[in-house]
C-alpha positions as CSV (number, residue, x, y, z in Angstrom):
1,X,-14.5,-112.2,-93.3
2,X,-13.4,-114.6,-90.6
3,X,-13.2,-114.1,-86.9
4,X,-11.9,-116.2,-84.0
5,X,-13.7,-115.1,-80.8
6,X,-12.4,-116.1,-77.4
7,X,-13.7,-115.3,-73.9
8,X,-10.9,-113.8,-71.8
9,X,-10.4,-112.6,-68.3
10,X,-7.8,-110.3,-69.7
11,X,-6.1,-109.6,-73.0
12,X,-3.6,-107.1,-74.4
13,X,-1.6,-106.1,-77.4
14,X,1.9,-104.8,-77.1
15,X,3.8,-103.1,-79.9
16,X,7.5,-102.2,-79.4
17,X,7.2,-102.5,-75.6
18,X,4.1,-100.3,-75.4
19,X,0.6,-101.7,-74.6
20,X,-1.6,-100.3,-77.3
21,X,-4.8,-102.2,-76.4
22,X,-6.0,-103.9,-73.3
23,X,-9.3,-105.3,-71.9
24,X,-10.6,-107.3,-68.9
25,X,-13.5,-109.7,-68.8
26,X,-14.5,-109.6,-72.4
27,X,-13.9,-111.0,-75.9
28,X,-10.6,-111.2,-77.9
29,X,-11.5,-111.1,-81.6
30,X,-8.9,-112.1,-84.2
31,X,-10.2,-110.8,-87.5
32,X,-9.2,-111.9,-91.0
33,X,-10.3,-110.0,-94.1
34,X,-10.7,-111.5,-97.6
35,X,-11.0,-109.8,-101.0
36,X,-14.8,-110.0,-101.3
37,X,-15.7,-108.4,-97.9
38,X,-18.1,-105.4,-98.2
39,X,-19.7,-103.0,-95.8
40,X,-22.6,-105.5,-95.6
41,X,-20.2,-108.2,-94.5
42,X,-18.7,-105.8,-91.9
43,X,-22.1,-104.9,-90.5
44,X,-23.2,-108.6,-90.3
45,X,-19.9,-109.7,-88.7
46,X,-20.0,-106.8,-86.2
47,X,-23.6,-107.8,-85.2
48,X,-22.7,-111.5,-84.9
49,X,-19.6,-110.9,-82.8
50,X,-21.3,-108.4,-80.5
51,X,-24.4,-110.5,-80.0
52,X,-23.0,-114.0,-80.0
53,X,-23.9,-115.7,-76.7
54,X,-20.5,-117.0,-75.7
55,X,-20.2,-115.5,-72.2
56,X,-21.3,-117.1,-69.0
57,X,-25.0,-117.7,-68.7
58,X,-25.4,-117.7,-72.5
59,X,-25.0,-113.9,-72.6
60,X,-23.4,-111.7,-75.2
61,X,-21.0,-108.8,-75.0
62,X,-24.0,-106.6,-75.9
63,X,-26.0,-108.1,-73.0
64,X,-23.4,-107.3,-70.3
65,X,-21.4,-104.5,-71.8
66,X,-18.2,-106.6,-72.1
67,X,-15.3,-105.0,-73.9
68,X,-13.7,-106.4,-77.1
69,X,-10.1,-106.4,-78.1
70,X,-10.0,-106.7,-81.9
71,X,-6.7,-107.7,-83.6
72,X,-6.1,-108.0,-87.4
73,X,-5.1,-111.5,-88.3
74,X,-4.5,-112.1,-92.0
75,X,-3.2,-115.6,-91.2
76,X,-6.8,-116.8,-90.6
77,X,-6.9,-117.0,-94.4
78,X,-3.7,-119.2,-94.7
79,X,-4.1,-122.3,-96.8
80,X,-1.7,-125.2,-96.1
81,X,-3.7,-128.0,-98.0
82,X,-1.0,-128.4,-100.6
83,X,2.1,-128.8,-98.3
84,X,3.7,-127.3,-95.3
85,X,4.1,-123.7,-96.5
86,X,0.8,-121.8,-96.3
87,X,-0.3,-119.5,-99.0
88,X,-2.0,-116.2,-98.2
89,X,-3.9,-115.7,-101.5
90,X,-7.3,-115.6,-99.8
91,X,-6.2,-112.8,-97.4
92,X,-6.9,-109.3,-98.6
93,X,-3.7,-107.2,-99.0
94,X,-3.1,-104.7,-96.3
95,X,-4.3,-101.7,-98.5
96,X,-7.7,-103.4,-98.8
97,X,-7.9,-105.0,-95.4
98,X,-7.1,-102.0,-93.2
99,X,-10.1,-99.9,-94.2
100,X,-12.4,-103.0,-93.8
101,X,-10.8,-103.7,-90.4
102,X,-11.4,-100.1,-89.4
103,X,-15.0,-100.2,-90.6
104,X,-15.6,-103.3,-88.5
105,X,-14.3,-101.6,-85.3
106,X,-16.4,-98.6,-86.1
107,X,-19.5,-100.8,-86.7
108,X,-18.9,-102.4,-83.2
109,X,-18.6,-99.0,-81.6
110,X,-21.8,-97.8,-83.4
111,X,-23.6,-100.7,-81.6
112,X,-22.3,-99.4,-78.3
113,X,-19.4,-101.7,-77.9
114,X,-16.2,-100.7,-76.0
115,X,-13.4,-101.7,-78.4
116,X,-9.7,-101.7,-78.1
117,X,-7.4,-102.7,-81.0
118,X,-4.0,-103.7,-81.9
119,X,-2.0,-101.7,-84.4
120,X,-2.3,-102.6,-88.1
121,X,0.8,-103.5,-90.1
122,X,3.0,-104.0,-87.0
123,X,4.6,-106.9,-85.2
124,X,2.2,-107.4,-82.2
125,X,2.6,-109.4,-79.1
126,X,-0.9,-110.6,-78.2
127,X,-1.4,-112.0,-74.7
128,X,-4.6,-113.5,-73.3
129,X,-6.0,-115.5,-70.4
130,X,-8.8,-117.5,-71.9
131,X,-11.9,-118.3,-69.8
132,X,-13.5,-121.7,-70.3
133,X,-11.8,-121.8,-72.7
134,X,-14.6,-120.7,-75.0
135,X,-13.6,-120.2,-78.6
136,X,-15.8,-119.7,-81.6
137,X,-15.0,-119.3,-85.3
138,X,-17.3,-117.1,-87.3
139,X,-17.0,-117.2,-91.1
140,X,-18.9,-115.1,-93.6
């Protein structure tokens, strides 16, 4: 599992002209799922994302109750080392990734997080206003 975590003053996901997820003053999380991810991976990543001290004053989303917008991003597992056209072999197929993504969101909510999401298997327009900008890549 791989996550790109960004501090944002606002972020949203729009699908077909409809805003399906939106937050203010929180974390935008782009989440990639690979073939070997398990429930243990999900729990570890949820804890790391929610408790990482990336916000002002070295605080975490769990410290201040900051919301999270989680968006599926299979392209985080793209590999372009052998040319200009990336391969996606390391990314889990949608049938595998979707339940893992859902479990990740549920694990965050079980920790008390306020979580909005994009919509799986759709063309999404993701907008964000980054703060800092502070961006962190977490890889398990």
